[in-house]
VMD Tcl script that draws the C-alpha trace (Angstrom):
set ca {
  {0.06 0.16 0.15}
  {1.34 3.34 -0.69}
  {2.48 5.59 1.99}
  {1.95 8.73 0.52}
  {-2.02 8.12 0.19}
  {-3.62 9.42 3.36}
  {-6.55 8.93 5.51}
  {-9.90 10.43 3.41}
  {-8.80 10.55 0.20}
  {-11.44 11.12 -2.80}
  {-10.96 9.24 -5.66}
  {-13.57 7.81 -8.57}
  {-13.50 4.21 -9.02}
  {-12.13 2.58 -12.55}
  {-12.65 -1.16 -12.25}
  {-13.91 -3.35 -10.21}
  {-13.38 -7.39 -10.20}
  {-15.06 -9.68 -7.69}
  {-15.19 -7.35 -4.62}
  {-12.01 -5.45 -5.15}
  {-12.04 -1.74 -6.35}
  {-9.59 -0.41 -8.21}
  {-9.82 3.95 -7.21}
  {-8.17 6.56 -8.92}
  {-6.83 9.12 -7.00}
  {-6.17 12.06 -8.69}
  {-4.16 14.16 -6.18}
  {-1.45 11.56 -5.50}
  {-1.96 9.67 -9.40}
  {-1.92 6.61 -7.39}
  {-4.68 3.51 -8.10}
  {-5.61 1.92 -4.69}
  {-7.17 -1.67 -5.15}
  {-9.30 -2.08 -1.84}
  {-12.65 -3.48 -0.44}
  {-16.16 -1.40 0.47}
  {-17.44 -1.29 4.12}
  {-19.82 -3.89 5.08}
  {-22.40 -1.23 5.23}
  {-23.00 -0.87 1.89}
  {-24.54 -4.41 2.00}
  {-26.53 -3.30 4.59}
  {-27.81 -0.59 2.86}
  {-27.94 -2.99 -0.41}
  {-26.11 -0.34 -1.98}
  {-23.12 -1.73 -4.32}
  {-20.13 1.07 -5.42}
  {-19.73 0.79 -9.30}
  {-17.33 1.88 -11.48}
  {-17.91 5.51 -12.20}
  {-18.44 6.09 -8.56}
  {-16.65 9.02 -6.80}
  {-15.61 7.54 -3.55}
  {-13.79 8.47 -0.39}
  {-10.97 5.90 1.16}
  {-10.45 5.53 4.94}
  {-8.35 3.46 6.73}
  {-9.07 0.49 8.75}
  {-7.11 -2.08 10.20}
  {-3.98 -0.38 8.49}
  {-6.36 -1.26 5.06}
  {-7.91 1.26 2.94}
  {-11.50 0.56 2.50}
  {-14.45 2.47 0.57}
  {-16.43 4.26 2.86}
  {-18.47 6.51 1.51}
  {-19.80 6.68 -2.05}
  {-21.02 10.31 -3.28}
  {-24.27 11.16 -4.58}
  {-24.47 9.76 -8.51}
  {-26.27 12.31 -11.24}
  {-27.12 8.68 -12.99}
  {-26.03 5.21 -12.89}
  {-27.29 2.09 -15.22}
  {-27.90 -1.53 -13.70}
  {-26.14 -3.23 -16.50}
  {-23.48 -3.01 -16.63}
  {-22.91 -1.15 -13.42}
  {-21.69 1.92 -14.39}
  {-22.17 5.62 -12.68}
  {-21.81 9.14 -13.59}
  {-22.28 9.07 -17.62}
  {-21.92 11.96 -19.48}
  {-23.08 10.40 -22.79}
  {-23.13 6.73 -24.03}
  {-21.98 5.85 -27.46}
  {-23.89 3.19 -28.94}
  {-21.76 1.15 -31.28}
  {-23.83 -0.43 -34.62}
  {-22.50 -2.58 -36.88}
  {-23.78 -1.87 -40.57}
  {-23.33 -5.82 -41.34}
  {-22.38 -8.58 -38.92}
  {-24.08 -8.82 -36.18}
  {-27.12 -6.72 -38.49}
  {-28.48 -3.28 -37.15}
  {-31.63 -3.72 -34.97}
  {-33.20 -0.38 -34.71}
  {-35.44 -1.34 -31.76}
  {-32.51 -2.10 -29.61}
  {-30.89 1.13 -30.72}
  {-33.97 3.11 -29.57}
  {-34.57 1.11 -26.41}
  {-31.35 1.83 -25.49}
  {-31.68 5.63 -26.55}
  {-34.90 6.26 -24.91}
  {-32.86 4.92 -21.29}
  {-30.32 7.06 -21.82}
  {-32.27 9.71 -22.25}
  {-34.50 8.87 -19.28}
  {-31.12 9.19 -17.07}
  {-29.60 12.91 -18.59}
  {-27.34 10.48 -20.40}
  {-26.55 11.86 -23.77}
  {-27.09 9.20 -26.33}
  {-24.83 9.12 -29.70}
  {-23.92 6.50 -32.66}
  {-20.82 5.25 -33.93}
  {-20.99 2.92 -37.59}
  {-18.47 0.30 -37.57}
  {-18.18 -2.30 -40.43}
  {-19.42 -0.11 -43.04}
  {-20.51 -1.40 -46.11}
  {-22.62 1.96 -47.73}
  {-26.00 0.93 -45.50}
  {-25.16 2.73 -42.74}
  {-25.94 6.23 -44.37}
  {-29.68 5.68 -44.62}
  {-29.53 4.62 -40.55}
  {-27.28 7.20 -39.65}
  {-29.33 9.96 -41.72}
  {-32.31 8.52 -39.89}
  {-30.80 9.20 -36.45}
  {-29.19 12.75 -37.38}
  {-32.69 13.96 -38.79}
  {-33.83 12.69 -34.86}
  {-31.01 15.12 -33.54}
  {-28.24 12.81 -32.34}
  {-24.67 12.89 -33.46}
  {-23.16 10.42 -35.66}
  {-19.59 8.96 -36.27}
  {-18.03 6.37 -38.18}
  {-15.12 4.49 -37.27}
  {-13.05 5.06 -40.59}
  {-12.75 8.56 -39.37}
  {-11.66 8.59 -35.69}
  {-11.34 12.15 -35.38}
  {-14.61 13.43 -34.61}
  {-15.47 11.08 -32.30}
  {-12.44 11.82 -30.33}
  {-13.27 15.35 -30.09}
  {-16.68 14.23 -29.53}
  {-15.58 12.29 -26.28}
  {-12.92 15.14 -24.79}
  {-13.91 15.47 -21.29}
  {-16.39 13.76 -20.92}
  {-16.78 10.11 -19.19}
  {-18.57 8.10 -21.35}
  {-19.31 4.14 -22.66}
  {-19.01 2.26 -25.62}
  {-22.61 0.27 -25.70}
  {-23.76 -2.28 -27.98}
  {-24.40 -6.04 -28.93}
  {-21.96 -8.25 -28.80}
  {-19.28 -8.53 -31.61}
  {-20.17 -5.12 -33.48}
  {-16.60 -3.77 -32.63}
  {-16.42 -1.83 -29.18}
  {-13.51 -3.26 -28.42}
  {-11.89 -2.65 -31.59}
  {-12.94 0.79 -31.88}
  {-11.63 1.52 -28.08}
  {-8.25 0.34 -29.19}
  {-8.03 3.01 -32.34}
  {-9.07 5.72 -29.67}
  {-6.48 4.74 -27.18}
  {-3.32 3.95 -28.86}
  {-1.72 1.34 -27.38}
  {-4.40 -0.36 -25.04}
  {-4.34 -3.49 -27.49}
  {-7.00 -5.20 -25.54}
  {-8.23 -8.62 -27.09}
  {-10.69 -8.84 -29.95}
  {-12.59 -11.65 -31.29}
  {-14.24 -12.29 -34.74}
  {-17.94 -12.92 -35.65}
  {-19.22 -16.77 -35.28}
  {-20.19 -17.65 -38.41}
  {-22.39 -20.24 -36.99}
  {-24.44 -18.17 -34.54}
  {-24.01 -15.11 -36.45}
  {-23.03 -13.26 -33.43}
  {-19.64 -12.38 -31.61}
  {-17.94 -13.84 -28.84}
  {-17.83 -11.74 -25.70}
  {-14.13 -10.79 -25.18}
  {-14.90 -7.92 -22.17}
  {-16.18 -9.47 -19.56}
  {-16.06 -6.59 -16.93}
  {-16.54 -2.88 -17.08}
  {-13.09 -0.56 -16.76}
  {-13.06 3.18 -16.93}
  {-10.13 4.25 -19.77}
  {-8.18 7.65 -19.80}
  {-8.70 8.93 -23.04}
  {-5.30 10.58 -24.44}
  {-4.63 13.99 -24.45}
  {-6.55 15.84 -26.59}
  {-4.90 17.19 -29.95}
  {-7.47 19.24 -31.65}
  {-7.57 23.01 -31.89}
  {-9.56 24.93 -28.61}
  {-9.36 21.36 -26.78}
  {-10.00 22.61 -22.42}
  {-10.16 20.66 -19.79}
  {-9.30 16.93 -18.88}
  {-9.07 14.13 -21.28}
  {-12.14 12.34 -19.94}
  {-12.43 8.79 -19.46}
  {-13.99 5.88 -21.64}
  {-15.60 2.16 -20.53}
  {-15.69 -0.82 -23.15}
  {-18.95 -2.62 -21.68}
  {-19.64 -6.26 -21.80}
  {-21.54 -6.60 -25.21}
  {-25.40 -8.31 -25.04}
  {-28.15 -9.82 -27.05}
  {-31.53 -8.14 -28.22}
  {-33.17 -9.44 -25.20}
  {-30.74 -8.77 -22.80}
  {-30.76 -4.80 -23.90}
  {-33.69 -4.49 -21.85}
  {-31.57 -5.07 -18.31}
  {-30.18 -1.01 -18.85}
  {-32.89 0.46 -17.29}
  {-36.88 0.69 -17.40}
  {-38.87 3.57 -18.07}
  {-42.63 4.08 -17.24}
  {-44.79 4.08 -20.47}
  {-46.39 7.27 -19.34}
  {-43.20 8.22 -19.88}
  {-41.90 7.09 -23.38}
  {-43.01 9.39 -25.78}
  {-40.96 11.72 -23.38}
  {-37.50 10.37 -24.46}
  {-37.98 10.69 -28.35}
  {-36.63 13.84 -28.90}
  {-38.22 14.23 -32.05}
  {-41.52 14.15 -30.23}
  {-41.19 16.81 -27.77}
  {-42.50 19.81 -30.32}
  {-45.59 18.24 -30.86}
  {-46.75 16.99 -27.31}
  {-49.63 18.51 -26.25}
  {-51.10 19.45 -29.31}
  {-53.23 16.42 -29.24}
  {-56.76 16.40 -29.40}
  {-57.86 14.84 -26.37}
  {-55.52 14.74 -22.94}
  {-54.20 11.38 -21.61}
  {-53.40 10.86 -25.61}
  {-50.81 7.42 -25.39}
  {-50.56 8.31 -29.41}
  {-51.02 4.73 -29.97}
  {-53.08 5.64 -33.10}
  {-56.02 7.77 -31.39}
  {-58.05 10.23 -33.59}
  {-55.96 13.39 -33.09}
  {-52.77 12.12 -32.28}
  {-50.53 15.02 -32.73}
  {-47.59 12.50 -33.08}
  {-49.41 9.98 -35.46}
  {-50.16 13.57 -37.65}
  {-45.97 14.23 -37.56}
  {-45.50 10.29 -38.86}
  {-48.23 10.96 -41.63}
  {-46.46 13.89 -42.68}
  {-43.08 12.65 -42.15}
  {-41.74 14.74 -39.18}
  {-41.22 11.58 -37.51}
  {-39.59 8.44 -39.12}
  {-42.21 5.22 -39.22}
  {-39.03 3.39 -38.19}
  {-38.50 5.94 -34.66}
  {-42.86 5.87 -34.38}
  {-42.54 1.89 -34.63}
  {-40.05 1.67 -31.72}
  {-42.07 4.21 -29.67}
  {-45.21 1.78 -30.09}
  {-42.88 -1.47 -29.42}
  {-41.65 0.49 -26.54}
  {-44.80 1.90 -24.85}
  {-46.20 -2.09 -25.10}
  {-43.02 -3.31 -23.09}
  {-43.27 -0.97 -20.32}
  {-47.17 -1.32 -20.27}
  {-46.82 -4.91 -20.01}
  {-44.28 -4.63 -17.06}
  {-46.93 -2.38 -15.14}
  {-49.49 -4.78 -15.50}
  {-47.39 -7.71 -14.19}
  {-46.53 -5.92 -11.07}
}
mol new
graphics top color blue
foreach p $ca { graphics top sphere $p radius 0.5 }
foreach p [lrange $ca 0 end-1] q [lrange $ca 1 end] { graphics top cylinder $p $q radius 0.2 }
display resetview
């Protein structure tokens, strides 16, 4: 244990493995591996990567004694205090699933996490999909030009999120030269990627090299991939809130003919009218209806 570390030091959890937390202490530049106090278990609170914490000495060992209030947290993967989530979308294998993308966006938006997209394995089919999301108000990037994404991530705490096999780890290795994390090929038999990322780790981004860059470089996390079904475990929202988290819906909300409109085909619905006029894409609206139904079903089960 480093003797330069004093009692009651503040830091940030950058990795977590089997109850051992790696805490970066900015004042000293040290990383301390420690446990959390047992009181967190009693309170049913688990420290997670991204948490800002205080370390204290107990029996000559450092322990996490306090967790600062989080501005947001994901349940799976356990990750706190994100500024943005970058949804990584493969243009071919595995094929993009608009509902999965939109479900994730809704979850992130509900937690005040800025959502953006990066397209990998480009085969020209990504143009229509990126146009759809740009029109809806989201930043879109491409892995054949890494600089715009690097500039976007500067000074942020971000995470790469996406299906197994879309190329998150490959992208992270490009963002942080020399990182050299292991990657795996798509399984031709199963049509999906092999899991290469097992845990969540916050990696420090390299210093900015673009004009006008200010502040610290920021952190980015690679996260374990998921299947279509597993994506819903990133979080949940109320059916009544679903429309609030579709950006392009907002200018039409409150303009429906009848109060309490759920935007599911009701007479005089402003959202439905915007879909018919092309102001809202049919794809995004179909995702809204699916997400609304999922939320409603979950509410009726409890």
